[in-house]
VOGU-3710 file (C-alpha; in Angstrom, 3 decimals, decimal comma):
1> midfavrlta> 36,281/-0,006/29,311  34,071/2,559/30,457  31,501/4,528/28,281  29,952/7,969/29,543  28,152/10,701/28,147  29,205/14,244/28,717  28,887/17,897/27,160  32,417/18,911/25,703  33,546/21,697/23,447  35,375/20,948/20,334
11> devaamqnkp> 38,746/21,632/21,788  37,900/19,740/24,819  37,175/16,631/22,783  40,508/17,201/20,959  42,434/17,327/24,232  40,722/14,045/25,490  41,561/12,331/22,522  45,271/12,580/23,549  44,566/10,953/26,904  46,138/7,337/27,445
21> gflathpaqi> 43,191/4,547/26,822  41,085/6,787/24,715  39,230/4,834/22,114  36,534/6,802/20,355  33,897/9,602/20,681  31,098/10,701/18,517  28,336/13,123/18,980  25,157/12,649/20,633  22,270/10,948/18,377  18,490/11,807/18,456
31> yclqttrspq> 16,294/8,911/18,105  12,482/9,033/17,603  9,496/6,929/19,314  8,457/4,121/16,560  -4,529/-4,795/22,808  -7,862/-6,416/23,243  -7,569/-8,401/20,122  -3,982/-9,401/19,339  -3,385/-11,719/22,143  -6,333/-14,022/21,195
41> flglplhqgs> -5,272/-13,611/17,424  -1,969/-14,653/18,252  -3,287/-17,797/20,261  -2,318/-16,356/23,603  -2,251/-17,534/26,353  0,128/-20,412/25,587  -1,150/-24,043/26,497  1,659/-26,334/25,625  0,758/-29,714/26,817  4,582/-30,723/27,280
51> fkrstmgkgv> 5,335/-27,707/29,371  3,926/-27,617/32,921  5,278/-24,401/34,038  3,907/-20,898/33,662  3,089/-19,577/30,083  2,402/-16,039/31,049  5,940/-14,785/31,806  5,990/-15,466/35,478  9,258/-14,979/37,044  10,704/-12,560/33,951
61> iigvmdtgit> 11,468/-9,006/34,196  10,901/-6,904/31,333  12,727/-3,503/30,945  10,551/-0,997/28,760  12,534/2,136/27,364  10,196/4,697/26,676  8,348/7,938/27,769  7,463/6,488/31,256  4,089/5,191/32,599  0,632/5,781/34,064
71> pdhpsfqdsr> 1,449/3,858/37,359  -2,271/3,829/38,579  -3,779/2,535/35,317  -5,460/-0,891/36,108  -3,339/-2,475/33,319  -0,412/-2,368/35,788  -2,246/-3,654/39,111  -0,318/-6,519/40,595  -3,349/-9,321/41,204  -1,993/-12,711/41,382
81> mppspvkwke> 1,542/-11,373/40,859  4,370/-12,759/42,914  6,976/-10,665/44,517  9,946/-9,503/42,406  12,853/-12,123/42,059  15,367/-12,074/44,645  18,058/-10,900/42,178  16,283/-7,501/41,740  18,028/-4,258/42,657  14,586/-2,579/43,288
91> rcdfepsqcn> 13,959/1,357/42,904  10,899/3,202/42,360  10,893/6,919/41,692  7,227/7,234/42,245  5,748/7,163/45,666  6,140/3,944/47,359  2,342/2,936/46,896  2,533/3,196/43,314  4,905/0,696/42,503  3,855/-3,021/43,332
101> nklidartfn> 4,548/-6,545/42,304  3,785/-5,649/38,668  5,536/-2,399/38,462  8,760/-3,103/40,248  11,145/-0,300/38,871  10,555/3,324/37,684  13,173/5,452/36,935  13,854/8,787/34,832  17,073/9,889/32,914  16,907/13,340/31,443
111> ssskkivtmp> 20,560/14,760/30,723  18,753/18,068/29,651  17,539/18,825/33,174  19,503/21,450/34,873  18,861/20,362/38,384  19,960/17,002/39,705  16,787/15,781/41,135  14,782/12,602/41,248  11,742/12,871/39,148  9,147/10,354/38,908
121> pvddvghgth> 8,658/8,855/35,422  5,402/10,220/34,901  4,037/9,641/31,139  3,148/12,898/29,584  3,139/11,399/26,114  1,134/8,149/26,494  3,638/6,228/24,203  5,227/4,425/27,124  1,961/3,592/28,907  0,798/1,977/25,562
131> tasttvgafv> 3,831/-0,153/24,849  4,206/-1,272/28,371  0,564/-2,471/28,622  1,143/-4,219/25,360  4,138/-6,184/26,639  2,967/-7,054/30,325  -0,452/-5,488/30,933  -2,887/-7,274/33,327  -6,157/-8,298/32,536  -8,528/-5,384/32,113
141> eqantlgmaq> -12,292/-6,145/31,295  -14,404/-3,779/29,310  -11,529/-2,032/27,664  -12,199/0,033/24,573  -11,738/3,457/23,019  -15,010/5,331/22,554  -16,934/2,021/22,676  -14,717/0,713/19,876  -12,607/-2,565/20,137  -14,481/-3,504/23,080
151> gtavgmapya> -12,951/-6,690/25,053  -10,629/-7,649/27,923  -7,239/-5,969/27,349  -4,150/-7,810/28,392  -0,419/-8,012/27,586  1,616/-10,730/25,967  3,092/-11,720/29,318  0,612/-10,607/32,112  2,530/-12,240/34,721  5,843/-10,620/34,008
161> hlaiyqmcft> 7,213/-8,022/36,011  8,013/-4,388/34,638  10,643/-2,195/35,121  10,048/1,268/33,216  12,959/3,644/32,082  11,899/6,987/31,125  14,143/8,591/28,695  11,883/10,012/26,135  10,105/13,183/26,978  8,624/14,090/23,533
171> dfcdsadila> 8,722/12,126/20,171  12,369/12,434/20,465  14,960/10,729/22,654  18,614/11,865/23,342  21,058/9,026/23,075  22,736/10,018/26,532  19,347/9,377/28,204  19,037/6,123/26,221  22,469/4,806/27,122  21,961/5,718/30,783
181> gldaavadgv> 18,689/3,831/30,896  20,071/0,831/29,163  23,165/0,844/31,600  20,547/1,049/34,544  18,288/-1,794/33,219  21,554/-4,063/32,785  22,894/-3,318/36,190  19,239/-3,753/37,764  19,144/-7,239/36,244  16,254/-7,274/33,564
191> dvismsiggp> 15,779/-10,382/31,360  14,267/-8,618/28,427  14,564/-5,049/27,179  11,796/-3,591/24,917  12,532/-0,559/22,822  10,353/1,138/20,355  12,934/3,727/19,658  14,896/4,121/16,354  16,642/6,192/13,885  18,941/6,309/10,800
201> sypfymddia> 21,286/3,344/10,350  24,834/3,853/10,927  27,741/1,333/11,093  27,355/-0,625/14,188  30,413/1,142/15,918  28,564/4,357/15,549  25,277/3,344/16,539  24,673/4,211/20,362  21,800/1,588/20,477  23,731/-1,297/18,856
211> vavfaatqig> 26,839/-0,479/21,159  24,881/-0,492/24,281  22,668/-3,568/23,755  25,583/-5,537/22,702  26,678/-5,273/26,039  23,304/-6,499/27,497  23,364/-9,363/25,136  26,758/-10,744/26,290  25,255/-11,257/29,817  22,135/-12,912/28,677
221> ifiscsagns> 19,489/-10,176/28,030  16,960/-10,360/25,125  16,580/-7,363/23,081  13,606/-6,406/21,112  13,403/-3,466/18,768  10,951/-1,918/16,282  12,133/-1,901/12,732  11,010/1,915/12,238  8,160/3,493/10,217  9,855/4,422/7,185
231> gpasgtisna> 8,282/2,271/4,974  7,516/1,244/2,191  10,974/2,392/0,504  13,694/-0,080/0,680  16,848/0,108/2,662  14,966/2,159/5,523  15,333/-0,307/8,339  16,433/0,732/11,896  17,847/-1,083/14,761  19,550/-3,623/12,247
241> alwmltvgas> 22,380/-4,884/14,737  22,340/-8,798/14,687  22,141/-9,049/18,493  18,489/-7,598/18,714  15,340/-8,990/17,199  14,317/-6,301/14,578  10,471/-6,362/14,371  8,160/-5,209/11,500  4,638/-4,433/11,747  1,548/-6,236/10,382
251> kidrnivsnv> -2,256/-5,827/10,926  -4,563/-7,771/13,226  -7,859/-9,277/11,939  -9,880/-6,477/13,406  -11,254/-3,428/11,577  -13,159/-0,299/13,196  -15,579/-0,299/10,174  -17,828/2,285/8,830  -19,267/2,702/5,195  -18,805/5,479/2,764
261> klgngaeyev> -21,932/5,593/0,502  -21,550/7,841/-2,172  -24,685/9,519/-4,212  -24,185/7,248/-7,158  -24,744/4,285/-5,055  -21,166/3,185/-4,670  -20,402/1,977/-1,336  -16,864/1,247/0,335  -16,219/-0,496/3,725  -13,413/1,363/5,295
271> qilcygsiek> -11,621/2,088/8,720  -13,484/4,120/10,637  -11,267/6,946/12,417  -13,640/8,502/14,915  -17,279/7,513/15,582  -17,395/10,779/17,461  -20,624/13,017/18,056  -22,403/14,014/14,973  -23,934/17,234/16,097  -25,252/20,170/13,964
281> qtsegkvvlc> -21,924/20,184/12,002  -22,956/17,016/10,195  -26,066/18,467/8,545  -24,737/22,000/8,096  -21,237/21,328/6,692  -19,756/19,324/4,059  -17,999/15,844/3,814  -14,533/16,690/2,988  -12,186/14,493/1,083  -8,418/14,810/2,037
291> elggdrfeqa> -5,516/12,975/0,651  -3,293/11,930/3,486  0,005/13,899/3,949  1,890/15,109/6,704  0,147/15,230/10,043  -3,114/13,521/9,592  -4,455/14,927/12,872  -3,524/18,426/11,728  -5,508/17,656/8,576  -8,623/16,922/10,633
301> ievkraggap> -8,245/20,138/12,587  -8,180/22,128/9,365  -11,155/20,467/8,135  -13,100/21,344/11,162  -11,771/24,949/11,264  -13,002/25,505/7,747  -16,379/24,374/8,544  -16,186/20,617/7,147  -18,306/17,979/8,926  -17,271/14,347/8,180
311> milmnpksdr> -13,879/13,812/6,630  -12,828/11,032/4,067  -9,084/10,498/4,529  -7,588/8,751/1,307  -4,242/7,260/0,970  -1,632/8,374/-1,372  -0,516/5,959/-3,966  2,588/4,897/-1,862  0,279/3,587/0,984  -2,109/1,711/-1,166
321> fttladvyil> -4,421/-0,545/1,152  -3,081/0,340/4,548  -5,703/2,223/6,619  -5,421/3,345/10,373  -8,177/3,345/12,986  -7,300/6,729/14,837  -9,447/8,891/16,888  -9,902/12,471/15,474  -11,520/15,677/16,346  -14,566/14,952/14,016
331> pashvsyfag> -16,238/11,882/12,367  -13,925/10,462/9,725  -13,191/7,387/7,666  -9,789/6,230/6,047  -10,162/4,731/2,647  -7,581/2,996/0,437  -5,739/5,040/-2,418  -8,140/3,169/-5,238  -11,123/3,960/-3,081  -10,295/7,872/-2,984
341> eeikayinst> -9,571/7,757/-6,686  -13,036/6,586/-7,182  -14,557/8,950/-4,993  -12,741/11,825/-6,662  -13,849/10,647/-9,928  -17,416/10,698/-8,643  -17,081/14,104/-7,261  -15,887/15,323/-10,595  -18,725/13,528/-12,470  -21,709/15,560/-10,711
351> kiptativfk> -22,638/18,944/-9,619  -23,876/18,076/-6,373  -21,870/14,956/-4,939  -23,220/13,676/-1,782  -21,814/11,008/0,641  -22,868/9,479/3,799  -20,641/7,778/6,486  -22,325/4,968/8,354  -20,699/3,505/11,519  -20,806/-0,281/11,757
361> gsmyenptas> -18,382/-0,819/14,642  -15,762/-3,451/15,233  -15,353/-6,324/12,813  -13,273/-9,405/13,101  -11,691/-12,263/11,006  -10,388/-9,839/8,041  -9,277/-12,523/5,502  -6,252/-10,264/4,810  -5,083/-10,083/8,456  -1,366/-10,298/8,758
371> vlaasssrgp> -1,170/-7,887/5,768  2,084/-5,819/6,008  1,799/-1,960/7,015  2,802/0,195/4,431  4,914/2,253/7,138  6,906/-0,713/8,258  10,538/0,009/7,439  12,123/-2,405/4,597  15,395/-4,052/4,280  17,853/-4,705/3,119
381> slvslgilkp> 20,143/-3,376/5,844  22,517/-1,299/4,086  24,719/-1,678/7,265  25,165/-5,460/6,740  23,654/-6,596/3,574  24,509/-10,228/4,354  21,926/-10,405/7,044  18,365/-10,463/6,671  16,420/-7,718/8,138  13,895/-7,425/9,574
391> diighglnil> 13,867/-10,628/11,544  10,284/-10,943/11,862  6,799/-9,367/11,657  3,779/-9,060/13,941  0,793/-6,892/14,590  1,505/-3,234/14,861  -1,525/-1,652/13,348  -4,563/-0,440/15,185  -3,472/-1,676/18,467  -5,680/-1,036/21,688
401> aawpfpvrnd> -3,688/-0,632/24,833  -3,540/1,463/27,971  -3,558/5,430/27,879  -2,916/8,183/30,330  -5,497/10,769/29,240  -9,090/10,981/28,022  -9,420/10,165/24,392  -11,008/13,311/22,705  -12,207/14,732/26,114  -14,231/11,229/26,904
411> teakyyfdil> -13,957/12,216/30,670  -16,754/9,523/31,587  -14,500/6,447/31,018  -12,998/5,043/34,525  -9,671/4,533/32,576  -8,421/5,038/29,207  -7,258/2,940/26,437  -6,315/4,170/22,911  -5,682/2,589/19,449  -2,223/3,218/17,998
421> agtsmfgphl> -0,443/1,995/14,991  3,220/1,643/14,068  6,301/-0,991/14,678  6,272/0,662/18,041  3,060/-1,352/18,848  4,674/-4,659/17,696  8,149/-4,499/19,182  6,319/-4,677/22,822  4,481/-7,854/21,485  7,705/-9,720/20,665
431> sgiaaliksi> 9,139/-8,474/24,023  6,162/-10,179/25,884  6,637/-13,253/23,749  10,257/-13,431/24,467  9,325/-13,265/28,236  7,033/-16,345/27,770  9,981/-18,324/26,186  12,300/-17,136/28,918  9,845/-18,265/31,507  9,816/-21,742/30,300
441> hpdwspavik> 13,297/-21,947/28,963  15,291/-19,874/31,435  18,640/-21,201/30,376  18,218/-20,313/26,760  20,500/-17,677/25,389  19,192/-14,372/23,511  20,416/-15,989/20,264  18,512/-19,274/20,811  15,261/-17,322/21,761  15,546/-15,305/18,755
451> saimtsakql> 16,246/-18,292/16,640  13,215/-20,075/18,177  10,903/-16,826/17,035  12,439/-16,852/13,461  12,351/-20,605/12,540  8,898/-21,116/13,958  7,485/-18,292/12,231  4,290/-18,774/9,876  4,534/-18,139/6,222  0,567/-17,904/5,702
461> nvvqnpildk> -2,092/-15,662/6,982  -5,561/-16,485/8,545  -6,850/-18,073/5,408  -3,803/-20,062/4,528  -2,625/-17,664/1,902  0,568/-15,999/1,603  1,214/-12,662/3,618  0,498/-9,903/1,412  1,790/-6,125/1,475  0,169/-2,960/1,220
471> rlqladvfai> -0,598/-3,413/-2,416  -2,293/-6,827/-1,426  0,414/-8,576/-3,415  3,024/-10,911/-2,064  5,307/-9,549/0,354  8,908/-9,821/-0,170  11,660/-11,002/2,179  12,975/-7,521/2,812  9,539/-6,580/4,167  8,776/-9,626/6,308
481> gsdhvdpgkv> 12,125/-11,315/7,028  11,367/-14,692/8,497  7,745/-14,202/7,942  4,874/-13,794/10,963  5,455/-14,740/14,627  3,718/-17,705/15,794  3,473/-17,850/19,683  2,066/-21,329/19,672  5,327/-22,807/18,309  7,984/-20,597/19,837
491> vdpglvydiq> 8,420/-22,496/23,082  9,081/-25,916/21,031  11,017/-24,952/17,968  12,877/-28,497/17,631  16,187/-27,191/16,492  17,760/-23,656/17,329  20,670/-21,891/15,998  22,945/-20,506/18,951  25,637/-17,686/18,664  28,129/-17,030/21,281
501> pddyisylcg> 28,998/-13,318/21,761  32,505/-13,853/20,832  31,012/-14,924/17,162  29,938/-11,603/16,725  33,524/-10,118/16,891  34,657/-12,450/14,071  31,559/-11,272/12,040  32,173/-7,466/12,873  35,895/-8,161/11,963  34,707/-9,419/8,628
511> lrytdkqvav> 32,713/-6,306/7,834  36,228/-4,749/7,493  35,874/-2,796/10,632  39,337/-1,893/12,425  40,179/-3,319/15,494  39,504/0,027/17,360  36,002/0,001/15,868  35,130/-3,578/16,877  36,506/-2,828/20,291  34,033/0,022/20,759
521> iarkrvncss> 31,252/-2,593/20,330  33,058/-5,325/22,472  34,235/-3,343/25,078  37,533/-5,019/25,169  40,716/-4,850/23,138  40,137/-6,975/19,748  42,693/-8,248/17,204  40,825/-8,902/13,990  43,049/-11,663/12,909  40,128/-14,220/12,786
531> cipegelnyp> 37,230/-12,812/10,668  34,245/-14,747/8,862  31,960/-13,403/6,033  28,439/-12,337/6,884  26,837/-15,442/5,701  29,074/-17,616/7,917  27,518/-16,288/11,150  25,313/-19,004/12,737  22,356/-16,894/11,975  18,771/-18,564/11,507
541> sfsvtlgpaq> 18,494/-16,982/8,017  20,499/-16,136/4,718  20,962/-13,050/2,723  23,077/-13,663/-0,451  24,057/-11,804/-3,270  24,326/-13,852/-6,237  27,328/-14,299/-8,210  29,916/-17,277/-8,178  28,481/-20,281/-5,910  28,704/-19,442/-2,255
551> kftrtvtnvg> 28,773/-22,272/0,430  28,159/-21,613/4,260  27,801/-23,786/7,128  25,394/-23,704/10,148  25,289/-25,519/13,113  21,799/-26,392/14,929  21,183/-27,778/18,434  18,358/-30,056/19,238  15,936/-28,824/21,928  13,027/-31,072/20,952
561> avhlsyvvti> 12,467/-34,786/21,461  15,187/-37,347/21,210  15,538/-40,040/18,346  14,310/-37,771/15,734  15,495/-37,056/12,167  14,901/-33,798/9,976  14,749/-33,970/6,133  15,433/-30,623/4,285  12,639/-29,463/1,865  13,943/-26,645/-0,524
571> vtlqgiqvrv> 11,645/-24,274/-2,176  13,461/-22,022/-4,213  12,984/-19,213/-6,999  13,430/-19,564/-10,648  16,990/-19,240/-11,708  18,348/-20,053/-8,303  19,659/-23,596/-7,274  20,197/-24,404/-3,469  21,965/-27,574/-2,192  21,985/-28,713/1,420
581> npatlkfmel> 24,404/-31,371/2,513  23,549/-33,591/4,457  19,945/-33,634/3,361  19,055/-35,541/6,710  20,153/-34,559/10,144  19,479/-37,226/12,953  19,247/-36,667/16,647  19,698/-39,142/19,242  19,938/-36,946/22,374  18,730/-33,561/23,637
591> hqkatysitf> 21,059/-30,801/23,113  22,960/-32,678/20,522  24,440/-30,535/17,853  24,771/-31,235/14,016  26,488/-29,177/11,209  25,140/-28,831/7,647  26,401/-26,710/4,588  24,210/-24,904/2,164  25,285/-23,787/-1,379  23,575/-21,053/-3,349
601> sransie> 24,180/-20,450/-6,967  22,637/-19,371/-10,266  20,783/-22,366/-11,821  22,903/-23,994/-14,541  26,022/-22,211/-13,199  29,508/-23,821/-13,396  31,165/-23,967/-10,082
//
């Protein structure tokens, strides 16, 4: 089976449909683009006493699909890097000196270009440089943005190799370019693919990314994708295919802090967006309170254009407590919805309201760290309700990483870093963590790596309380999936749930897709004579719509020690009954398998 992208008229499409062997066609889709502190906060680098081999991704190749890269940034220098693996089909569209043992491949895919020329994948947007350095960035001391978030910047897998595939040239990406880049990455021999790109959810056979990465999964490539930035509304999840890891965004424990002090003595500790240079405008202008809406950077420009000095940006009610550390054109602070409402009440209570913004700098150990970002897209997956999405969450808010350009015209810095927020920032974290697992367990399949990440996740935040959402209330499963990634445990999960590529075909048939629709994904002829319900796939989580009692089976594989027993513990919700049989699984050998059944029902229901 051959997939390809081509520009055709409607008549040409109709003519092609009559050709022997024709399977399907659909229009091109447009997708959107979706750290000094986070490695330390996640417990990296890994130090696992039972594993003597590398724990920094050595020998693993990560393909980053994005807006290109800034090859001369120190985050991509190759000190202490070994040569690329023998299997690698190397190609560099930069000058030869700009690729090295870190950046081993750099290619551009631009179907809109009218000239068939080789263009270097220079990052004119910044997104690709940021995500690539988050994934595999080398150690860079004294990294900061305008003096904020000072520290040593490093990616999740600093000894992994990087292949960069440029297929986005603005905030939008053409599916033809994405597919071409993915096909190249598969052919080149990457081990992990990182994509911070997403769009609306379609049935899997109509989802270009889902179809393309299924082929990658079949040959052992792990795929990490961002969940999207369309939260907090439910059912907004992007990249919901089971064969990829879908990642939501949480917040690290670092805040860039300023205090907003009002004339009535009230004081609010908030995120600072720009320390900036407070010149005459601060004393001559007015502090302007804006409600976040639309493009926040444009709001700041308008405030400055109107003669405003510092800006206080308040959340709309939907975003509640989620605040961002951005760099703006004027000094500003970002406050929660509730703080903003109190500030508005103060303004209306006096004839001459006053406010002062006092910069306090970087502060750590925020007790609510790992709180879910308001913008992180939520499940359930409307394409497959029987599978829980997102799979996992991790840090995606206020992440400092490499940047191609001066930040707010800061031309004095030797090299640049910037702070960004979004699931785009955490998808790369998980790609790097997958590389850490792959370097220690090169024989693990993508499904096993995914299982290890999900089943070892931590349910509590830094102060051992449940993870919270934007309201500072308990986050639900459609927001956090299997909870928050815990890199310290992913390499030794004990038990794992494996899925063979053909198992997905029975699952897809169970979604009542036709033979032809499943064949689009599987890239081979399919006969849906054998199908399974969604809950019967050997997935590491369950998503059940209650009605009559439902029974499913799971098979686990022992990848831990020998002569171990696992005893089930059930923590359930009121009104729901869960039974597992057997309640104890015993393992005498490594790689031994065991099967259990699990039944979900309403409490006191008659089966």
